[in-house]
All heavy atoms as a GROMACS GRO file, in nm:
protein
  482
    1GLU      N    1  -0.326  -0.671  -0.242
    1GLU     CA    2  -0.220  -0.756  -0.220
    1GLU      C    3  -0.178  -0.748  -0.072
    1GLU      O    4  -0.144  -0.850  -0.012
    1GLU     CB    5  -0.103  -0.719  -0.306
    1GLU     CG    6  -0.128  -0.746  -0.455
    1GLU     CD    7  -0.016  -0.699  -0.545
    1GLU    OE1    8   0.076  -0.638  -0.490
    1GLU    OE2    9  -0.024  -0.723  -0.665
    2ARG      N   10  -0.172  -0.631  -0.019
    2ARG     CA   11  -0.126  -0.612   0.126
    2ARG      C   12  -0.219  -0.688   0.216
    2ARG      O   13  -0.173  -0.734   0.320
    2ARG     CB   14  -0.119  -0.466   0.156
    2ARG     CG   15  -0.061  -0.444   0.294
    2ARG     CD   16  -0.037  -0.295   0.305
    2ARG     NE   17  -0.034  -0.266   0.450
    2ARG     CZ   18  -0.062  -0.145   0.504
    2ARG    NH1   19  -0.093  -0.045   0.422
    2ARG    NH2   20  -0.059  -0.127   0.629
    3ARG      N   21  -0.338  -0.701   0.182
    3ARG     CA   22  -0.435  -0.776   0.273
    3ARG      C   23  -0.436  -0.921   0.237
    3ARG      O   24  -0.514  -1.004   0.294
    3ARG     CB   25  -0.572  -0.715   0.270
    3ARG     CG   26  -0.579  -0.580   0.327
    3ARG     CD   27  -0.704  -0.508   0.312
    3ARG     NE   28  -0.822  -0.570   0.367
    3ARG     CZ   29  -0.865  -0.553   0.488
    3ARG    NH1   30  -0.804  -0.475   0.575
    3ARG    NH2   31  -0.976  -0.613   0.530
    4GLY      N   32  -0.359  -0.970   0.135
    4GLY     CA   33  -0.357  -1.108   0.096
    4GLY      C   34  -0.479  -1.156   0.013
    4GLY      O   35  -0.508  -1.270   0.012
    5LEU      N   36  -0.543  -1.062  -0.054
    5LEU     CA   37  -0.662  -1.093  -0.130
    5LEU      C   38  -0.651  -1.028  -0.269
    5LEU      O   39  -0.590  -0.927  -0.291
    5LEU     CB   40  -0.786  -1.033  -0.060
    5LEU     CG   41  -0.805  -1.074   0.086
    5LEU    CD1   42  -0.908  -0.982   0.146
    5LEU    CD2   43  -0.854  -1.221   0.087
    6ASP      N   44  -0.712  -1.095  -0.370
    6ASP     CA   45  -0.728  -1.039  -0.502
    6ASP      C   46  -0.845  -0.945  -0.513
    6ASP      O   47  -0.850  -0.847  -0.585
    6ASP     CB   48  -0.740  -1.149  -0.603
    6ASP     CG   49  -0.620  -1.230  -0.621
    6ASP    OD1   50  -0.508  -1.175  -0.607
    6ASP    OD2   51  -0.630  -1.347  -0.658
    7GLU      N   52  -0.947  -0.976  -0.423
    7GLU     CA   53  -1.069  -0.897  -0.424
    7GLU      C   54  -1.136  -0.914  -0.289
    7GLU      O   55  -1.119  -1.019  -0.223
    7GLU     CB   56  -1.168  -0.957  -0.528
    7GLU     CG   57  -1.298  -0.886  -0.537
    7GLU     CD   58  -1.386  -0.944  -0.648
    7GLU    OE1   59  -1.339  -0.951  -0.763
    7GLU    OE2   60  -1.500  -0.989  -0.615
    8GLU      N   61  -1.202  -0.813  -0.248
    8GLU     CA   62  -1.267  -0.811  -0.113
    8GLU      C   63  -1.398  -0.730  -0.116
    8GLU      O   64  -1.396  -0.622  -0.174
    8GLU     CB   65  -1.173  -0.756  -0.007
    8GLU     CG   66  -1.237  -0.753   0.135
    8GLU     CD   67  -1.133  -0.704   0.236
    8GLU    OE1   68  -1.030  -0.654   0.196
    8GLU    OE2   69  -1.168  -0.714   0.356
    9ARG      N   70  -1.511  -0.785  -0.068
    9ARG     CA   71  -1.628  -0.706  -0.055
    9ARG      C   72  -1.636  -0.651   0.089
    9ARG      O   73  -1.617  -0.727   0.181
    9ARG     CB   74  -1.744  -0.797  -0.089
    9ARG     CG   75  -1.749  -0.843  -0.230
    9ARG     CD   76  -1.874  -0.927  -0.261
    9ARG     NE   77  -1.869  -0.974  -0.399
    9ARG     CZ   78  -1.914  -0.903  -0.504
    9ARG    NH1   79  -1.965  -0.783  -0.489
    9ARG    NH2   80  -1.906  -0.957  -0.626
   10VAL      N   81  -1.676  -0.526   0.098
   10VAL     CA   82  -1.690  -0.462   0.226
   10VAL      C   83  -1.825  -0.392   0.237
   10VAL      O   84  -1.880  -0.350   0.132
   10VAL     CB   85  -1.578  -0.359   0.259
   10VAL    CG1   86  -1.447  -0.435   0.265
   10VAL    CG2   87  -1.577  -0.252   0.154
   11ASP      N   88  -1.880  -0.379   0.354
   11ASP     CA   89  -1.998  -0.305   0.376
   11ASP      C   90  -1.965  -0.164   0.398
   11ASP      O   91  -1.871  -0.132   0.480
   11ASP     CB   92  -2.072  -0.359   0.504
   11ASP     CG   93  -2.137  -0.497   0.475
   11ASP    OD1   94  -2.180  -0.520   0.364
   11ASP    OD2   95  -2.136  -0.569   0.577
   12LEU      N   96  -2.025  -0.071   0.322
   12LEU     CA   97  -1.996   0.068   0.337
   12LEU      C   98  -2.066   0.131   0.461
   12LEU      O   99  -2.178   0.089   0.491
   12LEU     CB  100  -2.046   0.147   0.212
   12LEU     CG  101  -1.975   0.117   0.084
   12LEU    CD1  102  -2.036   0.192  -0.026
   12LEU    CD2  103  -1.822   0.152   0.098
   13ARG      N  104  -2.009   0.221   0.524
   13ARG     CA  105  -2.068   0.302   0.624
   13ARG      C  106  -2.141   0.416   0.561
   13ARG      O  107  -2.100   0.468   0.458
   13ARG     CB  108  -1.964   0.348   0.721
   13ARG     CG  109  -1.901   0.236   0.798
   13ARG     CD  110  -1.793   0.288   0.887
   13ARG     NE  111  -1.731   0.172   0.960
   13ARG     CZ  112  -1.620   0.174   1.030
   13ARG    NH1  113  -1.552   0.284   1.034
   13ARG    NH2  114  -1.576   0.075   1.088
   14PRO      N  115  -2.249   0.467   0.619
   14PRO     CA  116  -2.321   0.580   0.561
   14PRO      C  117  -2.232   0.696   0.531
   14PRO      O  118  -2.150   0.739   0.621
   14PRO     CB  119  -2.427   0.612   0.666
   14PRO     CG  120  -2.448   0.488   0.744
   14PRO     CD  121  -2.313   0.418   0.743
   15GLY      N  122  -2.229   0.748   0.415
   15GLY     CA  123  -2.153   0.862   0.374
   15GLY      C  124  -2.002   0.837   0.362
   15GLY      O  125  -1.925   0.929   0.354
   16GLU      N  126  -1.962   0.713   0.355
   16GLU     CA  127  -1.816   0.682   0.352
   16GLU      C  128  -1.755   0.728   0.223
   16GLU      O  129  -1.813   0.719   0.113
   16GLU     CB  130  -1.797   0.528   0.371
   16GLU     CG  131  -1.653   0.494   0.394
   16GLU     CD  132  -1.637   0.366   0.466
   16GLU    OE1  133  -1.708   0.268   0.439
   16GLU    OE2  134  -1.549   0.356   0.552
   17THR      N  135  -1.638   0.780   0.231
   17THR     CA  136  -1.557   0.828   0.116
   17THR      C  137  -1.451   0.730   0.090
   17THR      O  138  -1.419   0.642   0.170
   17THR     CB  139  -1.494   0.959   0.145
   17THR    OG1  140  -1.394   0.942   0.255
   17THR    CG2  141  -1.592   1.070   0.177
   18VAL      N  142  -1.393   0.736  -0.028
   18VAL     CA  143  -1.288   0.642  -0.069
   18VAL      C  144  -1.166   0.656   0.029
   18VAL      O  145  -1.104   0.560   0.067
   18VAL     CB  146  -1.251   0.658  -0.215
   18VAL    CG1  147  -1.184   0.784  -0.249
   18VAL    CG2  148  -1.165   0.543  -0.263
   19GLY      N  149  -1.134   0.777   0.065
   19GLY     CA  150  -1.026   0.809   0.162
   19GLY      C  151  -1.058   0.745   0.299
   19GLY      O  152  -0.969   0.688   0.364
   20GLY      N  153  -1.181   0.755   0.340
   20GLY     CA  154  -1.223   0.699   0.467
   20GLY      C  155  -1.216   0.541   0.466
   20GLY      O  156  -1.177   0.482   0.560
   21LEU      N  157  -1.253   0.490   0.350
   21LEU     CA  158  -1.246   0.339   0.340
   21LEU      C  159  -1.106   0.298   0.344
   21LEU      O  160  -1.070   0.198   0.415
   21LEU     CB  161  -1.316   0.299   0.212
   21LEU     CG  162  -1.307   0.146   0.182
   21LEU    CD1  163  -1.379   0.068   0.285
   21LEU    CD2  164  -1.360   0.111   0.042
   22TYR      N  165  -1.013   0.368   0.282
   22TYR     CA  166  -0.867   0.331   0.283
   22TYR      C  167  -0.820   0.333   0.425
   22TYR      O  168  -0.750   0.245   0.468
   22TYR     CB  169  -0.792   0.432   0.188
   22TYR     CG  170  -0.645   0.398   0.191
   22TYR    CD1  171  -0.595   0.282   0.136
   22TYR    CD2  172  -0.554   0.489   0.249
   22TYR    CE1  173  -0.455   0.252   0.139
   22TYR    CE2  174  -0.421   0.455   0.248
   22TYR     CZ  175  -0.372   0.342   0.191
   22TYR     OH  176  -0.239   0.317   0.193
   23ALA      N  177  -0.854   0.444   0.503
   23ALA     CA  178  -0.810   0.454   0.637
   23ALA      C  179  -0.865   0.347   0.727
   23ALA      O  180  -0.800   0.296   0.813
   23ALA     CB  181  -0.850   0.600   0.693
   24ARG      N  182  -0.990   0.302   0.693
   24ARG     CA  183  -1.050   0.191   0.772
   24ARG      C  184  -0.984   0.058   0.747
   24ARG      O  185  -0.955  -0.018   0.834
   24ARG     CB  186  -1.200   0.187   0.749
   24ARG     CG  187  -1.264   0.085   0.821
   24ARG     CD  188  -1.420   0.100   0.826
   24ARG     NE  189  -1.484   0.101   0.697
   24ARG     CZ  190  -1.560   0.001   0.648
   24ARG    NH1  191  -1.571  -0.111   0.712
   24ARG    NH2  192  -1.618   0.013   0.530
   25LEU      N  193  -0.956   0.034   0.620
   25LEU     CA  194  -0.894  -0.096   0.583
   25LEU      C  195  -0.747  -0.102   0.613
   25LEU      O  196  -0.690  -0.216   0.633
   25LEU     CB  197  -0.917  -0.122   0.434
   25LEU     CG  198  -1.060  -0.143   0.388
   25LEU    CD1  199  -1.063  -0.154   0.237
   25LEU    CD2  200  -1.123  -0.258   0.462
   26PHE      N  201  -0.682   0.010   0.611
   26PHE     CA  202  -0.536   0.016   0.636
   26PHE      C  203  -0.498   0.118   0.743
   26PHE      O  204  -0.450   0.226   0.711
   26PHE     CB  205  -0.461   0.048   0.503
   26PHE     CG  206  -0.483  -0.053   0.396
   26PHE    CD1  207  -0.582  -0.018   0.297
   26PHE    CD2  208  -0.419  -0.168   0.392
   26PHE    CE1  209  -0.605  -0.108   0.196
   26PHE    CE2  210  -0.442  -0.258   0.289
   26PHE     CZ  211  -0.536  -0.230   0.187
   27PRO      N  212  -0.526   0.076   0.867
   27PRO     CA  213  -0.496   0.172   0.984
   27PRO      C  214  -0.347   0.213   0.975
   27PRO      O  215  -0.256   0.131   0.942
   27PRO     CB  216  -0.525   0.091   1.105
   27PRO     CG  217  -0.605  -0.024   1.057
   27PRO     CD  218  -0.572  -0.048   0.915
   28ALA      N  219  -0.321   0.339   1.012
   28ALA     CA  220  -0.187   0.388   1.008
   28ALA      C  221  -0.102   0.326   1.123
   28ALA      O  222  -0.146   0.320   1.234
   28ALA     CB  223  -0.184   0.539   1.024
   29ALA      N  224   0.010   0.269   1.083
   29ALA     CA  225   0.100   0.205   1.183
   29ALA      C  226   0.205   0.313   1.219
   29ALA      O  227   0.277   0.361   1.134
   29ALA     CB  228   0.170   0.086   1.126
   30GLY      N  229   0.207   0.347   1.348
   30GLY     CA  230   0.299   0.448   1.395
   30GLY      C  231   0.273   0.588   1.334
   30GLY      O  232   0.362   0.669   1.318
   31GLY      N  233   0.151   0.613   1.291
   31GLY     CA  234   0.111   0.743   1.236
   31GLY      C  235   0.149   0.761   1.091
   31GLY      O  236   0.127   0.864   1.032
   32ALA      N  237   0.198   0.651   1.020
   32ALA     CA  238   0.228   0.659   0.881
   32ALA      C  239   0.141   0.563   0.800
   32ALA      O  240   0.108   0.455   0.845
   32ALA     CB  241   0.379   0.621   0.862
   33ARG      N  242   0.102   0.610   0.686
   33ARG     CA  243   0.028   0.531   0.590
   33ARG      C  244   0.081   0.552   0.446
   33ARG      O  245   0.116   0.659   0.416
   33ARG     CB  246  -0.123   0.572   0.597
   33ARG     CG  247  -0.216   0.492   0.519
   33ARG     CD  248  -0.363   0.536   0.531
   33ARG     NE  249  -0.410   0.500   0.661
   33ARG     CZ  250  -0.463   0.581   0.754
   33ARG    NH1  251  -0.462   0.710   0.725
   33ARG    NH2  252  -0.504   0.540   0.869
   34LEU      N  253   0.088   0.442   0.372
   34LEU     CA  254   0.140   0.449   0.238
   34LEU      C  255   0.054   0.552   0.156
   34LEU      O  256  -0.065   0.532   0.155
   34LEU     CB  257   0.140   0.314   0.177
   34LEU     CG  258   0.191   0.307   0.032
   34LEU    CD1  259   0.340   0.327   0.030
   34LEU    CD2  260   0.158   0.163  -0.022
   35PRO      N  261   0.114   0.649   0.094
   35PRO     CA  262   0.042   0.735   0.006
   35PRO      C  263  -0.006   0.662  -0.117
   35PRO      O  264   0.065   0.588  -0.179
   35PRO     CB  265   0.139   0.843  -0.028
   35PRO     CG  266   0.267   0.782  -0.017
   35PRO     CD  267   0.256   0.681   0.091
   36VAL      N  268  -0.136   0.675  -0.152
   36VAL     CA  269  -0.187   0.606  -0.272
   36VAL      C  270  -0.275   0.703  -0.351
   36VAL      O  271  -0.315   0.806  -0.303
   36VAL     CB  272  -0.273   0.482  -0.232
   36VAL    CG1  273  -0.190   0.375  -0.158
   36VAL    CG2  274  -0.393   0.526  -0.147
   37CYS      N  275  -0.300   0.669  -0.478
   37CYS     CA  276  -0.405   0.726  -0.554
   37CYS      C  277  -0.528   0.639  -0.542
   37CYS      O  278  -0.519   0.525  -0.517
   37CYS     CB  279  -0.363   0.735  -0.707
   37CYS     SG  280  -0.228   0.853  -0.734
   38TYR      N  281  -0.639   0.697  -0.562
   38TYR     CA  282  -0.772   0.629  -0.546
   38TYR      C  283  -0.836   0.617  -0.686
   38TYR      O  284  -0.837   0.713  -0.762
   38TYR     CB  285  -0.865   0.701  -0.457
   38TYR     CG  286  -0.806   0.737  -0.321
   38TYR    CD1  287  -0.753   0.864  -0.291
   38TYR    CD2  288  -0.795   0.637  -0.221
   38TYR    CE1  289  -0.706   0.888  -0.171
   38TYR    CE2  290  -0.740   0.667  -0.102
   38TYR     CZ  291  -0.694   0.792  -0.068
   38TYR     OH  292  -0.641   0.820   0.048
   39ALA      N  293  -0.901   0.502  -0.705
   39ALA     CA  294  -0.978   0.483  -0.832
   39ALA      C  295  -1.116   0.424  -0.788
   39ALA      O  296  -1.121   0.340  -0.707
   39ALA     CB  297  -0.908   0.398  -0.928
   40VAL      N  298  -1.218   0.483  -0.848
   40VAL     CA  299  -1.355   0.427  -0.831
   40VAL      C  300  -1.416   0.400  -0.963
   40VAL      O  301  -1.416   0.492  -1.051
   40VAL     CB  302  -1.446   0.528  -0.746
   40VAL    CG1  303  -1.587   0.470  -0.735
   40VAL    CG2  304  -1.383   0.544  -0.607
   41ASN      N  305  -1.451   0.278  -0.983
   41ASN     CA  306  -1.506   0.236  -1.115
   41ASN      C  307  -1.407   0.273  -1.228
   41ASN      O  308  -1.450   0.327  -1.330
   41ASN     CB  309  -1.644   0.292  -1.138
   41ASN     CG  310  -1.744   0.252  -1.031
   41ASN    OD1  311  -1.740   0.133  -0.985
   41ASN    ND2  312  -1.827   0.338  -0.982
   42ARG      N  313  -1.283   0.250  -1.206
   42ARG     CA  314  -1.170   0.266  -1.302
   42ARG      C  315  -1.141   0.408  -1.337
   42ARG      O  316  -1.082   0.435  -1.441
   42ARG     CB  317  -1.198   0.182  -1.421
   42ARG     CG  318  -1.203   0.037  -1.390
   42ARG     CD  319  -1.218  -0.051  -1.509
   42ARG     NE  320  -1.235  -0.190  -1.464
   42ARG     CZ  321  -1.196  -0.290  -1.532
   42ARG    NH1  322  -1.125  -0.274  -1.642
   42ARG    NH2  323  -1.214  -0.418  -1.483
   43ALA      N  324  -1.186   0.501  -1.261
   43ALA     CA  325  -1.160   0.646  -1.285
   43ALA      C  326  -1.086   0.699  -1.158
   43ALA      O  327  -1.129   0.669  -1.046
   43ALA     CB  328  -1.289   0.725  -1.307
   44LEU      N  329  -0.974   0.773  -1.180
   44LEU     CA  330  -0.906   0.836  -1.070
   44LEU      C  331  -0.991   0.939  -1.005
   44LEU      O  332  -1.056   1.022  -1.076
   44LEU     CB  333  -0.772   0.899  -1.114
   44LEU     CG  334  -0.668   0.799  -1.163
   44LEU    CD1  335  -0.545   0.877  -1.216
   44LEU    CD2  336  -0.628   0.702  -1.054
   45VAL      N  337  -0.995   0.941  -0.869
   45VAL     CA  338  -1.077   1.033  -0.797
   45VAL      C  339  -1.008   1.081  -0.673
   45VAL      O  340  -0.901   1.031  -0.633
   45VAL     CB  341  -1.211   0.963  -0.747
   45VAL    CG1  342  -1.297   0.915  -0.867
   45VAL    CG2  343  -1.181   0.848  -0.647
   46GLY      N  344  -1.056   1.184  -0.610
   46GLY     CA  345  -1.001   1.237  -0.489
   46GLY      C  346  -1.044   1.162  -0.369
   46GLY      O  347  -1.151   1.092  -0.372
   47ALA      N  348  -0.972   1.178  -0.256
   47ALA     CA  349  -1.000   1.105  -0.131
   47ALA      C  350  -1.144   1.139  -0.080
   47ALA      O  351  -1.203   1.048  -0.005
   47ALA     CB  352  -0.901   1.142  -0.024
   48ASP      N  353  -1.200   1.251  -0.110
   48ASP     CA  354  -1.334   1.286  -0.058
   48ASP      C  355  -1.450   1.240  -0.146
   48ASP      O  356  -1.568   1.274  -0.119
   48ASP     CB  357  -1.336   1.440  -0.041
   48ASP     CG  358  -1.320   1.518  -0.174
   48ASP    OD1  359  -1.279   1.458  -0.273
   48ASP    OD2  360  -1.347   1.636  -0.174
   49THR      N  361  -1.424   1.156  -0.242
   49THR     CA  362  -1.529   1.101  -0.330
   49THR      C  363  -1.618   1.003  -0.252
   49THR      O  364  -1.570   0.913  -0.191
   49THR     CB  365  -1.467   1.026  -0.448
   49THR    OG1  366  -1.395   1.126  -0.522
   49THR    CG2  367  -1.575   0.965  -0.535
   50ALA      N  368  -1.748   1.030  -0.244
   50ALA     CA  369  -1.845   0.945  -0.177
   50ALA      C  370  -1.861   0.816  -0.252
   50ALA      O  371  -1.864   0.813  -0.376
   50ALA     CB  372  -1.976   1.015  -0.159
   51LEU      N  373  -1.870   0.711  -0.179
   51LEU     CA  374  -1.887   0.577  -0.242
   51LEU      C  375  -2.039   0.534  -0.240
   51LEU      O  376  -2.107   0.574  -0.147
   51LEU     CB  377  -1.807   0.470  -0.164
   51LEU     CG  378  -1.660   0.493  -0.172
   51LEU    CD1  379  -1.588   0.398  -0.080
   51LEU    CD2  380  -1.611   0.472  -0.321
   52GLN      N  381  -2.072   0.457  -0.336
   52GLN     CA  382  -2.208   0.401  -0.350
   52GLN      C  383  -2.195   0.252  -0.347
   52GLN      O  384  -2.096   0.194  -0.393
   52GLN     CB  385  -2.275   0.454  -0.479
   52GLN     CG  386  -2.272   0.602  -0.501
   52GLN     CD  387  -2.354   0.668  -0.397
   52GLN    OE1  388  -2.462   0.621  -0.353
   52GLN    NE2  389  -2.312   0.781  -0.346
   53VAL      N  390  -2.306   0.183  -0.314
   53VAL     CA  391  -2.311   0.040  -0.315
   53VAL      C  392  -2.280  -0.010  -0.455
   53VAL      O  393  -2.338   0.041  -0.548
   53VAL     CB  394  -2.452  -0.009  -0.265
   53VAL    CG1  395  -2.463  -0.165  -0.280
   53VAL    CG2  396  -2.468   0.024  -0.114
   54GLY      N  397  -2.195  -0.101  -0.469
   54GLY     CA  398  -2.163  -0.158  -0.602
   54GLY      C  399  -2.043  -0.098  -0.668
   54GLY      O  400  -1.993  -0.144  -0.769
   55ASP      N  401  -1.982   0.013  -0.608
   55ASP     CA  402  -1.863   0.067  -0.668
   55ASP      C  403  -1.745  -0.026  -0.658
   55ASP      O  404  -1.732  -0.100  -0.564
   55ASP     CB  405  -1.830   0.201  -0.591
   55ASP     CG  406  -1.911   0.321  -0.634
   55ASP    OD1  407  -1.979   0.313  -0.732
   55ASP    OD2  408  -1.901   0.423  -0.556
   56GLU      N  409  -1.663  -0.017  -0.754
   56GLU     CA  410  -1.534  -0.090  -0.758
   56GLU      C  411  -1.430   0.009  -0.716
   56GLU      O  412  -1.413   0.106  -0.779
   56GLU     CB  413  -1.503  -0.148  -0.894
   56GLU     CG  414  -1.370  -0.220  -0.900
   56GLU     CD  415  -1.335  -0.268  -1.042
   56GLU    OE1  416  -1.326  -0.180  -1.130
   56GLU    OE2  417  -1.328  -0.390  -1.057
   57VAL      N  418  -1.350  -0.024  -0.612
   57VAL     CA  419  -1.253   0.065  -0.558
   57VAL      C  420  -1.113   0.003  -0.575
   57VAL      O  421  -1.095  -0.117  -0.547
   57VAL     CB  422  -1.279   0.095  -0.411
   57VAL    CG1  423  -1.172   0.182  -0.348
   57VAL    CG2  424  -1.418   0.162  -0.397
   58ALA      N  425  -1.016   0.085  -0.612
   58ALA     CA  426  -0.875   0.037  -0.618
   58ALA      C  427  -0.794   0.142  -0.548
   58ALA      O  428  -0.811   0.268  -0.561
   58ALA     CB  429  -0.835   0.016  -0.766
   59PHE      N  430  -0.695   0.096  -0.471
   59PHE     CA  431  -0.594   0.182  -0.414
   59PHE      C  432  -0.458   0.157  -0.489
   59PHE      O  433  -0.409   0.050  -0.488
   59PHE     CB  434  -0.577   0.151  -0.264
   59PHE     CG  435  -0.714   0.157  -0.192
   59PHE    CD1  436  -0.761   0.044  -0.132
   59PHE    CD2  437  -0.783   0.278  -0.178
   59PHE    CE1  438  -0.881   0.049  -0.059
   59PHE    CE2  439  -0.898   0.283  -0.110
   59PHE     CZ  440  -0.945   0.168  -0.046
   60LEU      N  441  -0.415   0.264  -0.549
   60LEU     CA  442  -0.294   0.249  -0.638
   60LEU      C  443  -0.171   0.307  -0.569
   60LEU      O  444  -0.156   0.423  -0.552
   60LEU     CB  445  -0.316   0.322  -0.767
   60LEU     CG  446  -0.454   0.286  -0.836
   60LEU    CD1  447  -0.480   0.375  -0.949
   60LEU    CD2  448  -0.449   0.142  -0.882
   61PRO      N  449  -0.074   0.218  -0.538
   61PRO     CA  450   0.046   0.261  -0.466
   61PRO      C  451   0.136   0.335  -0.563
   61PRO      O  452   0.129   0.318  -0.688
   61PRO     CB  453   0.110   0.132  -0.413
   61PRO     CG  454   0.059   0.021  -0.508
   61PRO     CD  455  -0.074   0.074  -0.547
   62PRO      N  456   0.231   0.418  -0.513
   62PRO     CA  457   0.325   0.486  -0.601
   62PRO      C  458   0.414   0.382  -0.672
   62PRO      O  459   0.445   0.273  -0.620
   62PRO     CB  460   0.405   0.571  -0.504
   62PRO     CG  461   0.376   0.523  -0.368
   62PRO     CD  462   0.257   0.446  -0.374
   63LEU      N  463   0.449   0.422  -0.789
   63LEU     CA  464   0.541   0.330  -0.873
   63LEU      C  465   0.680   0.385  -0.867
   63LEU      O  466   0.701   0.504  -0.865
   63LEU     CB  467   0.498   0.324  -1.017
   63LEU     CG  468   0.352   0.274  -1.041
   63LEU    CD1  469   0.318   0.291  -1.187
   63LEU    CD2  470   0.338   0.128  -0.993
   64GLY      N  471   0.773   0.287  -0.859
   64GLY     CA  472   0.911   0.327  -0.864
   64GLY      C  473   0.972   0.287  -0.994
   64GLY      O  474   0.914   0.200  -1.070
   65GLY      N  475   1.077   0.344  -1.030
   65GLY     CA  476   1.145   0.319  -1.154
   65GLY      C  477   1.288   0.362  -1.151
   65GLY      O  478   1.334   0.422  -1.058
   66GLY      N  479   1.352   0.338  -1.261
   66GLY     CA  480   1.489   0.384  -1.266
   66GLY      C  481   1.571   0.322  -1.363
   66GLY      O  482   1.544   0.232  -1.435
   0.00000   0.00000   0.00000
């Protein structure tokens, strides 16, 4: 949503991780970046998870409530 797209296809860099992809797509403004959880192929994963061609990636922002 932040990029104005429902879906986006990107070319992976060799050895790219889901955390690295997030950093590449959402450069930190003023040294701050929104904390997110990562999902690859609908499973929650850590930032150091290596990506493969064809993976579906989602960045899940924190939820608020009250």
